[in-house]
N, C-alpha and C positions, 0 to 999 in steps of 0.2 A: 185586909181590905178585899172587896169584891168589885169587878166592874159589871154593873148592872145597866139596864135601860130605864131611863125615866119616858113615860108617854106623854107626848105634848100635842093633844087633839090628833092622835092617831099616829103620829110620827114618833118612832123610838129614837132618844137621844141618849147614847151610853154615857156612864161617868164612873169614877171610882166613888165607893161609899164604904163606910166602916162596917165591920162584921157586926158589931154589936150596935143595937138600936140606941140612939142618942148620943153616941160617942162623936168627939168633935171630928171635923172633916176639913180637909185641906181647903182654903178657900179658892185655889185655882181650880179645883175640880168641880166646885160649884158654879162657876162662870159660865160654862157653855150652856147648860139648860137655862140660866138666867136670861142671857142674850136672847136664845132662841124664843123664850115665851115674849120677852119685850118686843122683838121684831113680829112676832105673830099678833101682837094688840088684842083688841077684843074680838077677833074673827071668830066666829062660830063653825067654819067649815072644818071638816075632819079630813085630815090626809092620811098617807100611808107612806110607808118605807122606813130607812134607817139613817139618821144623820150624824156624822162625826164633826163635831164643831170646833172644839178647842182641846189643845193638849197634845202630848206625845202619844198618841193612841192609835196611829195607823196599822200596827200590828195586830190588832183586833178588829180591823175591817173584814167585812164578808164581801163576797161577789154580790155587786147590785148596790152596794151602799154609796151614799153621797156624802162628799167630803166638802166641808167649808172651813179653810182655816187651820185644819189640823196639821200635825207634823210627825215625822218619824222619831222614834225614841232610840238614842244612840246606844243605850245601855244594852239592849236586848237583841237578839237574833230576830230578823224580820221574817216573816211569813205573809208576803204580799199577795192578796187574793185578786182575781181578775174575772170581770170587768170592774172598774170603779168609775162613778161619775164625779169627777173633780171639778168643783167650780172656783176654789181658791186654796192655797196652801200657806203655810206658815213663813216659808221662805225658800230660797233657790237651792238649797242643798236638798231639802225634802223633794222638791220638782226634778232635781236631777236623778235622785233613786227612783222615784216613780216612772219617770220617763226611760230609765234603764231597764225597768220591768216591762217595757211597752204599753204604758198606760198614758193617755193624753193629759196634760195639765197646762191650764193657761198660766201666763206669767201675771197672776194676780196674788199678791202677797200681803202679809199682815196677820198678825194675831188678832182676832176678833175683839179680845179685850180692849183694843185700842178705841172701840166706840162706845166704851162705858160712860164718857161724859155725855155723848149725844142721846144714848138710850136711858140713863138715869139722871136727868138733870135736876131732881130734887135732892142730890147727894150733896151737903153743904161741906165744903173744906174745913177740917179742923183748925182751931186757931192756936194750937200748939207750937205748930213751926218746929224748927231745929232739924237736927239730923235723924232720919228714921232709918232704921236697920231691920230688915226682913229676911231671915234665914230660911233656906229650903227646908221642907218637911222633913227631910231625913238628916238635918244639921241643927235641929232646935237648941243644943247646948252649946254651939259654936261661938256665940256672941252674947253679951251681957250689957246690961245698962239701963238707962231710963228710957232711950229712944228705941228699943228693941220692940217691935212688933210681931206677935205671933201669928204665923200663917194658918193657924187654926181657928182664929176669930172670924166674925161674921164678915163677908165680903164687901158689904156697904160700908161697915166700919172702917175696914182696912183702907177702903179707896177713899174716904173722907180723910183719914189720918195722912195718908200718901198725899192727897191733893192739897194738903195745908202745909206740908213740909217744906224745909228749904233745900233740902238735899236727901237723896235717897241711896242708901247703900245695901245691896241685896245679893243672895245667891238664890234667891227666889224668883224664877223667871217673871211670873205674873206681877210682882211687885214692880220690876222694871218696866213690864209692859204698861202697867198703871200709871208709873211715873212720867212715861212718855204721854200717854195719853193725856194727862193733866198739866203737861208742861213743866213738869218739876225736873230739875237737874238731877242726875243719877249716874252712878258706875257700879258695874258689876263685880262681885266678888269671886274669885276662882272658886269654882264648885268642887267641894271635897267628895260629896256622895253621888254627883250627877256627872255624865258624860257631857263634855262641852258642846256635842253636836247641837241640841236645842236651842242654846244661847247664840252661837254663831249662825244659826238657820235664821234666827229672828232678827239679829242685828243685820246680815246681809240682806235680808228682804226689806228693810227700812233703809237701806243705802248707807251701812256702815260696816263692811265686810272686815275692815281691819282693826277691830274692837279690841281694846287692852283691858285685861282684867286686873282687879286690885287683889292683893294677897291679905289685906286687913283693912279695917274701916279706917284706920289712920292713914294707910297707903291711899285709900280711895279719895278721902279729903284732899291729900296731897296732889293726887293727878288732876283732881277737879272732875267736871262732868263729861260725859261723852257728848259727841255731837247730837243735835236734836234729830228725830227721825224724818225721812224723806219718804212719804206715804201717800196714796190715794184714798183717803176715807170713804168718799162717795162710790169709787170702785169697788172697794172692800165691801161694803154695805149693798151695792148693786148686785154682788155676786151671791148674795144670801139666797138659798133655794126655796123661794116662797112658793113655786110651782109645786112643791110637795103637798102643799095644801089646796090646790087649784084642780078644776076639774079637767083642764088640760095640762099635761106634763110635758116639760121639754124633753125633745127627744134625746135618749141616751146615746153616748158615743158607740161606734161600731164595736162588735165584740168578737170579731174574727181575725185579729190580729194583722190586718191588712197593712197597716202602717208600722209593724214592729221595727223594722230595720230603720226607718226615718227617725222613728222616737229614740232608738237606740243611739243613732249619730247625734242627736239632739242633746241627749244627756252627757253625751262626752264633750261637746261644745260648751254646755253649761257648767261643767266641772272645771274646764280650762279657763273659763272667764272668772269663775270665781278665784282661782289661783292668781291670776293676773290681778284681781281686785285686791286680795289680800297683800300682794307685794311680796319682795323678797325676803324682807324681815318678818315674815310669819311667826306668831307667837306659837306655842308649844300647843296651846288650846286649839288655834286655827288649824295647825298642822293634824291635829287628832280628828277634828271634824271632817276636814278634807278625805283624809285617810280611810275614814269610816266609811263615808258616802262611797269611795271607791270600792271598798272591800264588800259593801254591802251589794253593789250591782254585779261584782265579778263572783259572787258566791252562788249565783244561778248556775244550776248544771248546763255543762257546755253542751252537751247532747240536745238539751231543750232550745238553747239560744240558737244554736245552729239551724234547728229545724225551723224555729219559727221566722228565723232571717230568710231561709229558703222559700217560705211560703208567702212572704212578703210582696206586695203588688209590683214593686219595682225589681225583683231579684231575678227574673228571667232564668230560673234554675231549669236545668234539663231533666226529663223524666227520670234517669238513671240516678242522678245525684239526689233529687227529692226522694226517691225511693230509698236510697242509702241512709239518708239522714233521718228518715222515718224508722228504719230498723235500728240505727244506730240509739234512737230515743226510746225504743221499745225494749231494746236490750239492756241499757244502762240506766235507765230512769225508773224508780221504784212507783208504784201506782199512788196517785193522788189526786182525789176527786176533781178539784177545780182545775189543776194543771191538764188532766187528761180531757175534760171537756174542752178546754182552751184548744188543745192540740187537734182534737176531733173537728172543731170548727174550721181552724185553719186548714187541715188538711181538705176537708170538704169543699171548702170554697177554691183551694188551689188545684184540686184534682178532677173536678166535674167536668171540666172540658178536656181532659187527656185521655190519651189511651195507654194505660200502664201495662196492659198485658196480662197474661194468666201465669205468670212464674211465681215462685214461692213467696219471694220478697215483696213483689208487686201486690199479690193477693193479701198479705198481712197489712201492707199499707192501706188499701181499698178498704179492708174490714175495720182498720182504725178510724178511717174517714167517716164511717158510719156511726162511731161513737161507741163501739164495742172493743174497747182497748184491752179488756181481760182477755178475750179471745185472740186477738191480735199479739198480744204477749206470749200467749200459750202456743201460737203457731211459730213464732220466731225461737222459742225455747224447745220445741220439739214436743211437747205437751199435748198438742193438739194435731190431729190430721189434717192434711191440706184439703181433704174432701169436706171436713167440718167448715173450713172456712169459706169454699166455694158454694156450699149448701146455704150459709149465713148470706152471701152476697146474693144468691138467687132471691132470697126471700126478701131482702132489705134494701139493696142497692137501688133498684128502681124505684121504692117508695120513699127514699131519703131525698128531697129535693136540694139543689145546690144552695149553699149560704145565699140568701138574696143581698142585693146591695142595699147597705143600710142608710136610711135617710139621714143619718147623721155622721157618715162617713167622713165628712169633711171637717168635723169637729177637731180631729187630731191635727189636721194640717193648721187650723186656724190657731191651736195651741201653740205649734211650732213658731209661727210668725210672731204672735203677741202684738200688742199696740204700742207697748213701750211708754205709756203715758205715766209720768210721774209728777206730782205736784207737792210742793212743801205744805205739811200740815199747818193750818192756821188755827 
């Protein structure tokens, strides 16, 4: 399998696809581009950018990407890029992780596949009825019988079969999402090949954080269906980034980490609310999902988080403390392009009005603020002479303007507040 971009009127929409042409494809991986094409309609306007729309694919995000309904993959180590333009996410677990990385995220939840009946009204429910079982792509041999539907079938055919079912049992997340979309009772199977993160994320985002999994089809039938989803489909559809194809784009969030500390605190509150929502008798799956969210946020380098918190607008960090944290970052954190650019922007905004002085550490900090972190690291390690740092500052410091106030700086604060509107799907 490879992760490639489909181009839809100039906008790149990534998805998984088989390595061999003509090989069957997991239907869940087809849904993202299908939904985007349906929402674009017959428009001939060409757009630009990259849109992550459906699935546990945020570890593939690149700086500047737009996110609509995608989520974190609990199975893999996360490499979260910054900045991201997030319009909605699958659920609050994903939101808590992104907030923990200092990325603004609105409280707009739901897998975009919930819009399937609205966007494809010509799909006619199958008359077969009965119990339909859809295994995850990596569990094809787990269940057998007449009611088993392969996730490698055509998405429209699977949607029709699910829409006409009496009851759906699945370890395929998008089979469960489509069951919710068509109002068909369902119950998830405990995943054997997947981390429970994405399931708990989706169910928590649709008002059901305390979901119980079945261990077999028989147990699922005995347990009965889960509660109906609580989701605002108009809000989810309204979050679709149609402006990617418009002449005037919506202003992107600020990219200088000014709200980093606020967003980190919001991440903690989000995870605490999820723990309370799940309750004292949390299932193993729920505990694993919450723990994975905590671990992912905590996996960031402490020197990086300390520096970005020190540069936040509300930090009131003393000059000496700011320089000390910058030096710790330069000494302890290896070079990584996107993180170094983020640190340089944060330092530039935070230091432009300060008089940090001409000491060795202050010069290294000022050099880093110009974007030359390679030189700043060599100054800290002693591999570059202080005169080289002074010469660089003499050439560049006056020509590097302070980071301007971003027109969209308030987006992060609005994301923290949210509007909290939720209506029952009809």
